[in-house]
PALUMVO-954155 format. One line per field, with one value per residue (C-alpha): x, y negated, z; residue in one letter; chain. Coordinates in nm, 3 decimals, m for minus. Each point is the difference from the previous one (the first is absolute). Layout:
BEGIN
east: X  ...
north: Y  ...
up: Z  ...
r: A  ...
c: A  ...
This chain:
BEGIN
east: 4.891  m0.236  m0.283  m0.313  m0.284  m0.378  m0.176  m0.342  m0.038  m0.335  m0.212  0.262  0.301  0.355  0.301  0.352  0.323  m0.173  0.174  m0.234  m0.032  m0.127  m0.277  m0.347  m0.230  m0.244  0.256  0.058  0.287  m0.078  0.229  m0.089  0.180  0.213  m0.150  m0.250  m0.348  m0.315  m0.344  m0.006  m0.269  0.271  0.191  m0.106  0.074  0.335  0.102  m0.098  0.197  0.315  m0.034  m0.037  0.307  0.193  0.087  0.100  m0.135  m0.080  m0.376  m0.040  m0.350  m0.186  m0.093  m0.256  0.045  m0.193  m0.322  0.047  m0.330  m0.226  m0.329  m0.304  m0.332  m0.288  m0.143  0.061  0.046  m0.270  0.092  m0.013  0.214  0.266  m0.022  0.052  0.312  0.142  m0.060  0.173  0.299  0.021  0.041  0.300  m0.216  m0.124  m0.347  m0.362  m0.271  m0.358  m0.264  m0.353  m0.079  m0.045  0.215  0.295  0.256  0.169  0.052  0.168  0.229  0.080  0.093  0.222  0.174  0.072  0.126  0.210  0.162  0.123  m0.055  m0.341  m0.183  m0.378  m0.152  m0.372  m0.211  m0.160  0.099  m0.294  0.142  0.346  m0.153  m0.164  0.328  0.184  m0.235  0.019  0.380  0.035  m0.220  0.186  0.362  0.006  0.149  0.142  m0.173  0.082  m0.240  0.054  m0.299  m0.263  0.262  0.198  0.355  0.137  0.189  0.062  0.072  m0.377  m0.153  m0.337  m0.030  m0.252  0.067  0.070  0.262  0.161  0.051  0.122  0.255  0.117  0.321  0.096  m0.142  0.002  0.280  m0.139  m0.243  0.041  m0.374  m0.254  m0.372  m0.243  m0.354  m0.257  0.283  m0.218  0.083  0.374  0.027  0.023  0.257  0.062  m0.093  0.189  0.322  m0.040  0.055  0.258  0.218  m0.005  0.257  m0.236  0.052  m0.318  m0.327  m0.367  m0.305  m0.348  m0.330  m0.355  m0.019  0.325  m0.120  m0.010  m0.192  0.313  0.194  0.239  m0.027  0.231  0.287  m0.039  0.195  0.307  m0.051  m0.097  m0.015  m0.262  m0.331  0.101  m0.335  m0.361  m0.335  m0.331  m0.305  m0.178  0.290  m0.036  m0.372  m0.191  0.303  0.216  m0.216  m0.371  m0.199
north: m2.888  m0.286  m0.087  0.214  m0.208  0.047  m0.220  m0.057  0.052  m0.056  0.181  0.258  0.038  0.063  0.115  m0.107  0.154  0.268  0.338  0.282  0.143  m0.336  m0.054  0.027  0.269  m0.250  m0.084  0.175  m0.059  m0.244  0.082  m0.327  m0.209  0.266  m0.063  0.163  m0.155  0.025  m0.159  m0.320  0.140  0.213  m0.308  0.034  0.372  m0.050  m0.264  0.230  0.286  m0.209  m0.142  0.343  0.127  m0.317  m0.068  m0.365  m0.180  m0.344  m0.046  m0.213  0.136  m0.206  m0.350  m0.083  m0.153  m0.076  m0.192  m0.234  m0.182  m0.094  0.187  m0.224  0.153  m0.112  0.352  0.257  0.352  0.247  0.320  0.214  m0.249  0.014  0.379  0.004  m0.216  0.212  0.319  m0.153  m0.107  0.342  0.157  m0.214  m0.280  0.224  0.135  m0.052  m0.164  0.092  m0.242  m0.077  m0.311  m0.305  0.131  m0.235  0.203  m0.319  m0.111  0.334  m0.079  m0.343  0.160  0.253  m0.274  m0.192  0.313  0.127  m0.342  0.085  m0.159  0.134  0.088  0.045  0.189  m0.031  0.150  m0.318  m0.362  m0.109  0.201  m0.144  m0.345  0.104  0.144  m0.315  m0.216  0.241  0.009  m0.376  m0.047  0.265  m0.067  m0.333  m0.056  0.071  0.321  0.142  0.150  0.260  0.035  m0.204  m0.184  m0.102  0.122  m0.140  0.204  m0.099  0.193  0.049  0.084  0.133  0.207  0.193  0.371  m0.059  m0.268  0.196  0.288  m0.222  m0.187  0.260  0.072  m0.364  m0.063  0.348  m0.096  m0.341  0.117  0.195  0.048  0.084  m0.001  0.172  m0.129  0.257  0.251  0.266  m0.180  0.070  0.368  0.026  0.014  m0.375  m0.156  0.261  m0.123  m0.328  0.203  0.245  m0.278  m0.212  0.033  m0.142  0.207  m0.140  0.089  m0.045  0.124  m0.137  0.144  0.083  0.295  0.192  0.322  0.027  0.260  0.088  0.067  m0.283  m0.126  0.285  m0.191  m0.297  0.178  0.014  m0.353  m0.184  0.243  0.215  m0.126  m0.139  m0.144  0.055  m0.128  0.056  m0.227  0.205  m0.062  m0.379  m0.049  m0.192  m0.141  m0.137  0.052  m0.033  0.318
up: 3.825  m0.109  0.235  m0.033  m0.143  m0.004  m0.254  m0.155  m0.373  m0.173  0.258  0.094  0.228  m0.117  0.200  m0.087  0.133  0.208  0.020  m0.113  0.351  0.131  m0.257  0.164  m0.137  m0.156  m0.271  m0.330  m0.239  m0.280  m0.293  m0.175  0.262  0.166  0.345  0.239  m0.032  0.214  0.006  0.205  0.230  0.165  0.123  0.363  0.025  m0.176  0.255  0.286  m0.154  m0.045  0.351  0.159  m0.186  0.090  m0.364  m0.057  m0.307  m0.139  m0.037  m0.312  m0.065  0.259  m0.114  0.271  0.343  0.315  m0.048  0.297  m0.046  0.292  0.005  0.051  0.097  0.215  m0.001  0.268  m0.140  0.085  0.179  m0.311  m0.193  0.271  m0.002  m0.377  0.024  0.283  m0.200  m0.303  0.209  0.168  m0.345  m0.088  m0.146  m0.279  m0.063  m0.099  0.210  m0.091  0.129  m0.128  m0.202  0.220  0.286  m0.059  m0.193  m0.122  0.361  0.071  m0.291  0.145  0.331  m0.179  m0.200  0.319  0.173  m0.293  m0.053  m0.349  m0.338  m0.103  m0.320  0.017  m0.294  m0.080  m0.280  m0.142  m0.057  0.220  0.291  m0.073  0.048  0.327  0.128  m0.104  0.207  0.294  0.001  m0.037  0.307  0.201  m0.097  m0.182  m0.342  m0.237  m0.109  m0.342  m0.253  m0.271  m0.228  m0.179  m0.201  0.311  0.058  0.325  0.259  0.363  0.320  0.026  m0.338  m0.115  m0.318  m0.200  m0.040  m0.369  0.068  0.283  m0.241  m0.285  0.212  0.252  m0.190  0.056  0.346  0.156  0.239  0.101  0.270  0.323  0.050  m0.270  0.079  m0.237  0.034  m0.119  0.001  m0.164  m0.327  0.043  m0.104  m0.375  m0.277  m0.017  0.334  0.202  m0.161  0.189  0.317  m0.134  m0.141  0.319  0.277  0.267  0.317  0.158  m0.176  0.083  m0.188  0.071  m0.117  0.101  m0.241  m0.022  m0.163  m0.379  m0.200  m0.197  0.323  m0.075  0.356  0.104  m0.164  0.234  0.273  m0.227  m0.136  0.320  0.290  0.174  0.132  0.340  0.109  m0.106  0.119  m0.177  m0.028  0.267  0.239  m0.023  m0.070  0.264  0.183  m0.282  m0.313  m0.064  0.046
r: X  X  X  X  X  X  X  X  X  X  X  X  X  X  X  X  X  X  X  X  X  X  X  X  X  X  X  X  X  X  X  X  X  X  X  X  X  X  X  X  X  X  X  X  X  X  X  X  X  X  X  X  X  X  X  X  X  X  X  X  X  X  X  X  X  X  X  X  X  X  X  X  X  X  X  X  X  X  X  X  X  X  X  X  X  X  X  X  X  X  X  X  X  X  X  X  X  X  X  X  X  X  X  X  X  X  X  X  X  X  X  X  X  X  X  X  X  X  X  X  X  X  X  X  X  X  X  X  X  X  X  X  X  X  X  X  X  X  X  X  X  X  X  X  X  X  X  X  X  X  X  X  X  X  X  X  X  X  X  X  X  X  X  X  X  X  X  X  X  X  X  X  X  X  X  X  X  X  X  X  X  X  X  X  X  X  X  X  X  X  X  X  X  X  X  X  X  X  X  X  X  X  X  X  X  X  X  X  X  X  X  X  X  X  X  X  X  X  X  X  X  X  X  X  X  X  X  X  X  X  X  X  X  X  X  X  X  X  X  X  X  X  X  X  X
c: A  A  A  A  A  A  A  A  A  A  A  A  A  A  A  A  A  A  A  A  A  A  A  A  A  A  A  A  A  A  A  A  A  A  A  A  A  A  A  A  A  A  A  A  A  A  A  A  A  A  A  A  A  A  A  A  A  A  A  A  A  A  A  A  A  A  A  A  A  A  A  A  A  A  A  A  A  A  A  A  A  A  A  A  A  A  A  A  A  A  A  A  A  A  A  A  A  A  A  A  A  A  A  A  A  A  A  A  A  A  A  A  A  A  A  A  A  A  A  A  A  A  A  A  A  A  A  A  A  A  A  A  A  A  A  A  A  A  A  A  A  A  A  A  A  A  A  A  A  A  A  A  A  A  A  A  A  A  A  A  A  A  A  A  A  A  A  A  A  A  A  A  A  A  A  A  A  A  A  A  A  A  A  A  A  A  A  A  A  A  A  A  A  A  A  A  A  A  A  A  A  A  A  A  A  A  A  A  A  A  A  A  A  A  A  A  A  A  A  A  A  A  A  A  A  A  A  A  A  A  A  A  A  A  A  A  A  A  A  A  A  A  A  A  A
């Protein structure tokens, strides 16, 4: 029998040479190609399923590696920042961290990138924030740092993208990153932007926001797209000691 193969195809996963009784439940038969197909977001759970059932396969879907970049920072993490990272790690390096504006969410992201040690995509809602993230990541991890958005199309093992560009290019780059970080993650739920998460294989995911809840209830989808809320502190929790009254 030919080797079983798992591969990435335009934001989805395909299985080749898998007997029907070995196909994980996330897959459905695609008559167009004559193979089982699943959304790329199921990559991590598929790997766990195959591992638990001791089914051998050739993983041709993954196109990312270890980051292996030194992390430079003169800042010492505050207690709540360390707590946020520990909570994220305890949930399998998946989940949303809710912290008020000015509390250092980007530094939490830096700590998570260093801990996850995987090629990383950071997604931000505006080109101005993409520029801020670019400067932050250059200082923390050195260059090169790629950019998708604002007329720039450059991909490296650390890349910053707008939500629009992440959605537009996920079918091509959805297997290039092991960690995806969504800044202002409340923007992610929606018909278009959510595809940037559904079509990515990244097993590690982090959402950052100060205002998770949406009036349309779309925030409920973030648990499926990124993970549950693993850590939350409000303005009143940090006022006086870490933030101005």
